[in-house]
N, C-alpha and C positions, 0 to 999 in steps of 0.2 A: 255510423259505427265503423264501417269499413275504412273510411278515410282516417278516423282517429287511430284505428289499429295500425294502418300503414305508417302514419306519422310516428307512432310510438316505436315501431320496429326500426324506423330510420334513425330515431334518436338513440336507440340501443346500440345500433351499429356504429354510430358516431362516437360513442363512449365505450367502446369494447375494452375488456380488461387489459389486453395487451397494450393498447395505446395509453390508457389511464395510469397504468402502473410502470410505464417506461421511465427509468430514472434520468432521462435526459430528453430535451426538446429536439426532435429531429429537424425541425425547421431552422433552428439556430445553427445546427451542424451543417445542414445543407447550404445555408448562407455562407458560413465560413469556408466550406469547400469551394465555393465559387470565387473566393478572394484570391488574389495573386500571392505567390510566395514571397516571403519576406517578413519583416517585423509588422505585427498587427497592432500591438499596444505596448505601452510602458506605463506601469502604475507604481507609484511609491506609496506603500502602505505604512502602517505604524511600525511593522516588524520587518518588512522585506522590500527590496527593489525588484519588482516583478516584470518580466517580459513575456510576451506571448508572440511566438514565432511560427510561421507556416512554412512547411517545406513539402510541396506537392499535396498529398492528402494528409500528411502528418501535421498535427497542431501541437506545439510544444509549450510547456510552461517552464520557465527558467528563472533563477534568482541570480542577481549580481551582487557580489560582496567584495569590496576592496579590489576591483578589477578582476575578480575571479568569476568565471561564468559557470554556473552550477545547474545542470539539467535536473529537473525535479520530476517531471511527469510528461507523458506523451499520449496522444489519442489519435487513432486512425479515423478521420471523419467519414471515410467511405466504407468502413467496416467496424461496426460497433463491438464485435466480439474479439477484435484483434488487441494484442498487447505489444506495441512497437518496442518498448523497453523490455529487457529480458528479466530483470529482477522480479517484477510482479508475477511472472510465470512460476519462478521458483517459490515464491510465497504461497501460491495456490496449493503446493504439495501438502500444506497443513490440513487441507480438507479431507485427507485420507484417514485421519486419526480419530475424530469424534464419531461416536456411534450414530448420532443424528445431529444435523446442524440446524438449529431453530433460531439462535440469536448470535449475531456477529458484531464485534466492536472493532472499528478501524480508527487508530490514533494517528492523524496526519492525513490531509485531504489531497493536496496537490491539485491536479486536474480531475481527480476522481477515478482514475483508471482501475485501481484495485477494487474499491467498493462497487463500482458499476459492473465490473466483470463478475464478481461474486453474486451480485444481485441477479444477473441475467442467468446464471447457471445454478443458483440456489434459490429458486422462486418461492420456496416455503419459508425462507429465513427472513428475519427482520434484521436490518443492517443499520447500526448507529455509527456515523462518522463524525469524529471530533476534530476540530481545527481551531487553533489558537488565533490565527490571523483573520480578521473579518475581510480584509482585502483579497485573501486568497479565495475565500468563499464567494465573494462578489465576482471575481475573475472566472471561477469555475462555472458560475451560473451564466454570466454574460457572453463568454466566448466559447465555452465548452458545452453549454446547454444543460448543466446539471439542474435538476429540480427534485424536490421532495415528493415522496409518495407515501402511501399507508405503510409500506415496508422499508422505505429508504429515507433515512433522517440525517440532516445536516445540523450539527450542534457547534455553536461557537463557545469554546472553553479551552482552558489549559487541560492537557491530558490527565495530569495527576490530580488536579482539582476534581475533574469528572469522576475519576475512579474513586476518590475519597467520598464523593457524595452519592454514588450509585453502586449498589452492591451487586448488581448483575442478577444471576450469573450468566456468563457467555460461553457458548460452546467453542468459539474461536475468537481470539483477540490478535489483531494485526498491529504492530508497533512500527510505524514508518514516519517518524517525526524528525525533521531536520530544521535547524535555524541557521540560515546562512550555509556555511560549509560543514557544520557539525551537528551532532545530536545534543539537544539541551542536557546539561550535566544532571539535572534532577530526574531525567528519564533514563539514567544509566547507573543507578545505585541499587544496593541490596534492598533497601526499603521499597523502591519502586517496583523492582522485580517481584518482591514478595506481594506487593499490592495486586500486580497483574495475576500472579499465581492464585491469590485468594479470590479473585473475581471470575475464575474459570469454573464452569459447571463440571460435574463429574465426567471424566473421560475427555475433558477439554484440552486445548492446545493453544499456545501462544507462538506467533511467528514474528520474529524481530529482525529488522534490517540494520546491521551494524557495519561500521567502517573497518577496513582491514589494516589501518596503520598499526604497526607492530605493538608498540607499548600500550596503546588504548585497547587494541584487540585482546591482548593477554589479560589485561585487567578486567575487561568486560566478561570474557569467558570464565575467569576464576570466580567472579562475582555471581554470574549465572548459575554456576555449578553449586553454589551454596544454597540456592533456592530450588532449582529444578533437578530432580534425580535423573531425568531422562532428557537428553539433548541430542538433536540431530543437526548437522551442519551441511549447507549447500552453497555451492558457488553461484553467484547471481548470473554469471555468463555475460554481463555487459562488458564489451571490449572498448568502450569509449574511455575507460579508465585503465591505466597501466596495471592497477590492482583492482580486481572486481570486489564489490561489496560481498559480504557474507550474510546468508540468511540462516538464522538460528531458530529451530523449532523446539520449544520447551513443552514436553508432554507430561501429563499426569499419570498415564499408564505405561507400563514397560511392554515392549514388543520385540520379539526376535526379528531378524532380517526376513525370514520366511513369512512371518505374520505381517510384517510391514508390506511386503510385496502383495500378499493376498488382499490386504485392505486397499492398496492402491488400485488393484484390478477391480475390486468391488465398487470403490468410489467412482472410478472412471466410467464404469458401466451404469452406475446410478445417476450420476450428475451430467455425464456427457460433456465434460470441459473441452473447450476448443483446443487447448494444449494438453495433450495426453499425460495424465499423472504418472502412469507407469514409465513412460519414456523420460519424463523429467526426473523422476526418482533415480533412474539408472545413470543418467548423464551428468547430473548436477551434484550428486552426493559427494562429499569430501570426508576425509578422515577426521574423527573427533579429536581435538587436542587432548593430550593425555594429562600433562601436569604444567599448565601455564604458570609463569613466574610473576605475573603482574600483581599489582596492588589490589586489594579489595576496595571497591568503590562504595562509599557510604555517604549518607547525607552530610556527615561531618568531615568527610575526606573524599572529594570527587574532583581532582584536578584534570578534568576532561580536556580543557582547552590546551593545557601544557602537553598532555600525552598525545593529543591529536596532532599537535605541531610536528611531531616526528614523521608523520605520513601525509602532511597536508599537500605536498607537491602533486600527488597522484590525481588530485581533483582539479588541477589547473586546466582551463579550457580557453577557447577563443572568445571573440566578442559576441554577445547575445544577439546582435542584429545580423549576424552573418549565418545564413542557413547552412553554409558548408562547415561551420565551426564544429559541428557534431557529425562525424561520419556515420553512415547507416549501421545499425546493429545487425 
């Protein structure tokens, strides 16, 4: 009986909750950490030309499109709580608004830096991550070690199809979906934003990563204002682009600046985020555009590719197999 008890205890230790619920395989990341810097893999998927590049402890996922090198996501193999790219830090500010975060939806996977970060600091939340490209999901699993758990789900689907088929509700919805160098047009229309709005739980918030090219930005903002009464704008802080992406938070509840700061302090104290929410709120917030003159984007009128062309130059980068192509953030 004593032997059986000891064996049972050993098995329990081997399958501890921390290990069982980790959203990534630490062995895969340790193996990647031992690899030399440089290009690790090049995969041509149905939708993307995917590169995996290692620079010291940073593992990067990048797309290439018509000679353009597009950094999508980065992971610090030596520090699972780090966010090497700065825009995911700004997106985490959304966590200050819901009263309680039990369900999270992330549209767009990349290397999984955003959903993994949220999973580690919101252990009571269930996180659904939707990715259109099965090749991206495979790369995230094979090279970045992502794996599903009881509270961390990877779903292959178009973001809008998923929203149409699943009513939610979600306390937090993160929209970080890019195809090549631009956001798919059907994820930038009034109808799509209304769908996101309708899938939020009471007191919920949506965090959207949008491009800063002037004409497309103005149209995006004007369209968002038709759906969300309460919008906050934040600079992503990423200096690898001459113009940083903008993070927009669409809230269901109105808050004064004083109330927003109070919620940031309370959320940081509750969740203990690696990157302090109160500091991010202070340094990343930018003025809300007052009266953008852009066109309203709808399912019947969404010339996103034309509008995006006005600011496409800012996303130009070096060759994806050159670790020095992307300066440190």
